[in-house]
N, C-alpha and C positions, 0 to 999 in steps of 0.2 A: 586743639595742638595735637599732635602725637608724638611719641620718641621714637627714634631709630633704634634700627635691632640691635646694635652695637650699644647704645644706652641704656636700652633695658637688660641686656646681657651684664653688662658693668653693675646697675643700680642692684640686678639680684645678687650679683657677688658680696656688694658690699652689705646687703640686708644680711646674707650667710655669714660675714664677719660679724657685725654687730651679734647675731644670734648666738654664735659661736663663744663670745666672749661671755654675754650673761649666762647661758649655759654651763660655762665652767666654774662661775661662783655658784651657781646654786648647786648643781653638782659638790661642790668644797662646802658649800654649809650641810648638805644631806652626809656626807660625810661627818662632820663634826656633832650636830646635833644628833639627838634620843631618836632617831628615826625618822620619818616623814610627816608623823603624826606631830611631834614636837616642833618642827621647822614650820608646819603651818599654823600652830599654833602664838608661835613667835609671831609670823606675818600678819595674822589676826590682831597682833597688841596684846593679847593675854598677860594679863602683869606676872604670873606665877611663872612665866617663862622669859618674860624682858632681864628681870635682876641676875638669872643665872645663864644666859646666853651672851656673855661677853664677847664668843669669838664669833658669833654669827656676822655675816656681814649683807646681806642681802635685806631686801624688803618685797612686801607684796607686789610692788611695783615692777620689780624683777622679772616674774613670771609673765606679768600683761605686758611687759617690752619682748619678751621672747614669742608670743602670739602675736604680736602688731609685727615684728620683721619675718615672722614667715609669712602672714599674709600682703606683707606689702613685697616680699620678693616674689611669693606666686602671683600678685596681680603684675609686675614686671616683665615676668616670663609668659603669661598668656594674655596682659592686652598691651595694646599700642597707647591707650590713653592712660597710662601707670604713673604721671609724672605727678599728681597728686597724693596718690599714696605714698612715692618714695620721699616726696617734701614732708608729710606727715610725720614718717618715722624719723626724718630728721630732724624734725622741729622738737617731736617730743623728746627724743634722746638728748639735744642741747638742753632743753627745760628740765630733765630730771638730772643729768650728769655733771653740770654745768658747776653747782654747788661744791662739787668733791673736790674743785679745785682750791678751794679753802678750807673745808672742813678737814681734809686729811693732813694738812698742816698745823691746824689747832694744837695747844699745847695739852688739851685735855682730853685730845685723842690717844695721847701715849699711854694713858692708864686702861686704854679699853682695847689693844691691840699693840702687836710687838711692832717695833721699826721694817722688819721685813716683810710683813702681809700690809702695811700702810703704804709701805713702796711699791708692791703689786698692787695695789687698790688704785695708788694713782697712775701707776702705767696703765691700766685699762682704762680711768676716766680719760687720760690724754688720749688714747687710741681710740676710743669710743667717740669722742667731741670732732676728732679729725675725720675719722670715718664717715659721720653725718655731715661734716662741710662738704667731704666729697660726695654724698647724695645730691644735697643740692646743687652742686658744678654740675652734674652729671644730669640732673632733670633738665637744668637750666640751658645746660651746651647742647643736649639732644633732641629737644623742642624744634620742632617744625610746623606748618601748618598742614592741615590735613587733607586740603584739596590740591596739592603741588603735584606735579609729575614725580614719579618715582622711578620710571624705568624709560632709557632713551632708545628713541627706534632706532637701530642701527642697519634694519634692512627693509626700511621702506614702509614698514607696517606702523599702525596707528600705535601712538606712547600709550600707555596706562595710567590711569589717575587713581590715587587712593585716597580715601576720606574715610571719615568717622563711621560711614553709614557701609564701608565695603571697597572692592575695588571694581574697575570697569573702566573699558577704553571709552576713551575721548568719542562722542558721537554717537557710544552703544546704547543697550542701553540702562536702564535706572538700576545704580549699584545694589547687590543683596544688603539686606539690614544688618547691623551689627551691632556695634556700640551704642544703642539708643541713650538718650537722656532719660532720667529720672521724671516720672510722673508727677505731677503737683501734688498728688496726696503723699507720695513718698517725701516731697521735698518739705511739705508743711508738718510733718512727722518728724523730722531731721531737725528743722528749725525750731519745733517746742521741744525736744528733748537737750538740744544743744542751751537754750537759753535758760532751760530749768537748772542743766545744771552748773550753768555760770551764775543762778540764782542763788544757789544751794549755797556755793562754796562761798560767795561774796558774804550771804550771811551769816554764815560762820565766823568767818575773819571780822565783821562788824563784833560779832558777839565776844570775841576774844580782844578786841580794841576796847572795849566797854570792863573787861575783867582784870587786865592784866596792867601794870605800869608802865609807861615808856620803856627804859631799858629790857625789861622783862619780854615787852613784844615785841623788842627788835629782835629779839633772839629768834621768835619764829622763823625770822627773816636769814640770819646769817647764823643759826646756830648757837647753843652754849652748852656748856657742861652739865647743866641739869637735865637736859634733852636726850633720853637715851636712843640715839641714834646710831644707828649700824654704819660701817664703813661705807657704805654703799649707799646710805640714805640722802635723804633730802629735808630741810626743815620745814615742818608742814605748814606757814606760813607762805612760803616760795612756794610751795607745790600749790596750795589753794589758788595765788594769785595766776600761776603759770595756766590753770586750769580755765578760770576765768577769762584771761587775756585768749587762749587757745579757742575756747567755747565761742565766746562771742566773734572772733577772725571767722571760725567756720560758718556760724549763722549767718555773717554778711556775706559769706561764699554762696552760701544757699539761696540768700536771697536776689543774688546778682545773677542768680544759675537761669536758664530756661528751660522750662518742662518740656518732658517729650509731646509731640503733635497727638501721639496715641495712633489708630490705624487709619482715622480720618485724615491724618497730616502725609499719609505716604502715598505716592512718592512725592519729594519735594517740589517747591515749584521750581520752574525751568528759569535759568537767568536770562 
């Protein structure tokens, strides 16, 4: 499946909007913190800065999201098969930002930030979630089979055919190789890394299940006043569960993908 040119442009614009929202909050924290080093240590979880950084709003996930949006936007501009990148950026945004809908309204958040700041954060969360949904809709609506004709002949010449391998007229020469599928070794490496990440996160949650009583453990998913969460943060249990679910889903997608046939598999067999 490929994406139409309009869908790719829309996806890139939506990724740019998500990147702008995230970058604005990072810049805001850079101004509030005592320099970039202090903000970095806050993201890393240094206890010496956690207690004094009540007005900081971002976490380590925000710069990672910023990089992810840049990569997804670049993929949308450069590749016709960027639907997966756009959907991945949307799903990760939904997973990270969704807890803000109830955390920013919690009564204990009033002790950590002003009402004006919490209001701005809530608007940003709603906007990010809406843009993420727009990315999913764009990727779904703009998909089309890779081998359908994309140019109708109006002058009697042969129509053109576009595929994931390139462009060629019907009945013409084999298309020039383009977006090849990953090799078997790449797929295996991705599967191992994804399942390992899911296993580590799942083991960590099992550890906390044994260490915390029921009520305290539930706070790892819903948030509680004893967790020093920034305004744009998400409860650790929620994040671990999201990482496990996304990693296993991606690993399943890797297993269902077909590896590239390599040099010996080109040209593809004729129908």
